[in-house]
N, C-alpha and C positions, 0 to 999 in steps of 0.2 A: 503495500499501499504507500509504504515512504515513497520507495524511489517510482512509483507510479508520478506521487506526487509532484517531485523533484523533475519526471521528466514534463510533468507538464509545464510548471514552469520553466523550464531551461526554452519549451516550446515557443507558447505564448506569451510568457510573465508571468510574474508574481498575482498580477491583477483579473486573472483569468481564473484563479483558482479559487474553488467553491467545494462545500462538500457534496454539493449537489454534483455541479460535476465532475466530484472524482469517481463518484461512484457510477456514475452513465457510463466513463470509462472503464472501470473494473467489473460494470455489467452483476454490479450487487443495487439496494435499494440504501439510499443513503444512511436508513438505520444503523445498517449494517457495520458502518465504519464507525461507530458509539463503542461501539463493541472494543476496541483498538486503542478509541482515542477518546477525551472528554467534551473537545470540542475545536474550534480550528487553530486556537492557541496553541495547545497540545500537539495539533498537525503539523504547525511551522516551527515547535519547538523540534519534533521529531527529522523536519526537512533539513534543519540547520545540522542535528550530531550527524545528519549524513553525507554533508559536505566537509563538516568537521574529521568527519573518519577517513577521507581521502587524504589528508595530511601527510605527507613524510614523516615518519618518526626522528628522532636524532640520531644524526648518525654517530657511531661506535667510536671513541677516542679523537673525534674532533674538536678540537678549543676551542672555547666558546664562545668566540665571535663567528669564526665557520658554521658554528651549527646551528647559532642564532639563526645566519641569514640566510642559511640551508632551508632551515625550517620555515622562515616566513615568504622565502619567494614559492617554499612548495603549498602554500595557506594561498599567495597570492595565483597561481596554477587551477589551485581547487575554484577560487573565487571566479574566473576568467571563464571559467567551463559553466559556472551558474551565478552569473551576474548580478542577479535577483538577490542572492543571499545576502551580501550586506547590506539592504535596505532593510532586509528582516532582522538581521543581527541590530542594526542602528536603533530598531526598534522595539528590542525587547530592556524590559526594566533590569530583571533577573535571567543570568547568564544559566545557561543547561549544564546537568553535570558532567558533560563531555566537553562543554568548552571550558568548565572551571579546573578539568583534566588537562587538556593541552595549555590553561593558562600556568596550572601547578610546573610540569613539565618544561615552559619556557622560563618558569621565575628560578626552575632550578639548576638552569642552565648558567645562568648570571652569576647564581652561589656557587656552585662549582666551580665557576670562573673565578672565586675570590671576593665577591660583588657581596660587599656588606649588605644584611636589612634594609639599613636604610636608605645607602645607596641605591641597590635595585628597587625600591619605593621609588627612586625619583623616576630612576628609568622606564620602570613599565609606565610612569607616568607620561613621560615627556614621547616614548614611542609610540602610546595610545593608540587606536585601530589598527596600524602598521602592523602591531605582532598578528592579526588576523588576517592581514594579507593587503588591504584597503587603506583608501585616507581620503580625510573632506578635500579635496578641493577649492581654490581659493575662489579661482574663477571658472564657472560653470562651463561645460563643452556647449558653443554655439550652436550646434552641428544641427539640433532638432528646432530649431528655430528658422522662421521662412528667410532665407535668405534677402530678399528684402527688405523687411523690418528688422534683421540684425544689419544691416549696412544704413536704414535709418537712424536707426540708435545709436550707431559709431560715427554719424556725422553730427546729431546734434548734441551727444554727449563726448564727445572727440576735442572738442575745442576747450570743454570744461577739463578736465581732467585728461590731459594730453599722455602722463604717465601711465594710468591706471590703462589707458589703450595701446600705449606699446605692449605694456608686458601681456595685457590679454590677447595680443594678435601677433607675438613674439614668434609661435609656432602653434602649428596643428597638431592634435594626437589621432595616434594610427587609431581604427575605429577598434580593431581587435586584440588592442593592448589594453584598454578602458574598462574598468572594475565599474559597472551600474551606474545609473545617472551622477556627474558634477564629481566621476571618481579622474584621477590625475592614469596620466600613461605610462607605461611600463620603465620608459628611460627616467620621468621626473622619481616615481617609484623608488626606483632602485637609489638614484641621486641621492635622494631623502635619507632611507637607510644606510645607506654608508657614512654617511655626514656623520648621523646619531653614532653608529657603529666607532667611529672612528674617536667620535667625543669620549662616548663612553670608556671606550680603551683608554684613554687619556686620564682622565677622573678613576678610574682606577689605578692607574701609576702613582698620580698622583697620591691617593690613599693608599 
């Protein structure tokens, strides 16, 4: 059932998912689904667990920096396969047990690398959603906006905010490397991740 729900969201978007439509795809009555999940929120939790379950385990014997980078990029590959997942993750107030287990192992990588509890606390706040493979983009991708509307907005706002316009239009994002709406592309993601990891390494050396 969960994999069928994931497949539907992958194909048609998370907005297309409902208990009724999922039941139709599975050839059962909607009430049959409630034997497995209490409601749609529980269904979404299970779907997130499917996605998190695709993240590679830590590489045995790797240093903390390499192991953290490898796992985060594996998480990102999982979200590239399921672009709806970042939206659902952001909407959740409480992480699922599988997400908590993933976070626990990520914290463990820093601790095993010599980070104190206090420094690891700061690190996890700084790295934020990137630990799960996505990040909030400052300038949302405008490709979903009508080109004529986007051009009119730029003509109107450009003279008022020239520096913002220059940055927002500096580079286009590759469609295949974007995770969800408003998320940055692969180059920007890895640029930020490596910058953070290098900074964490310097903090560890100073500590």
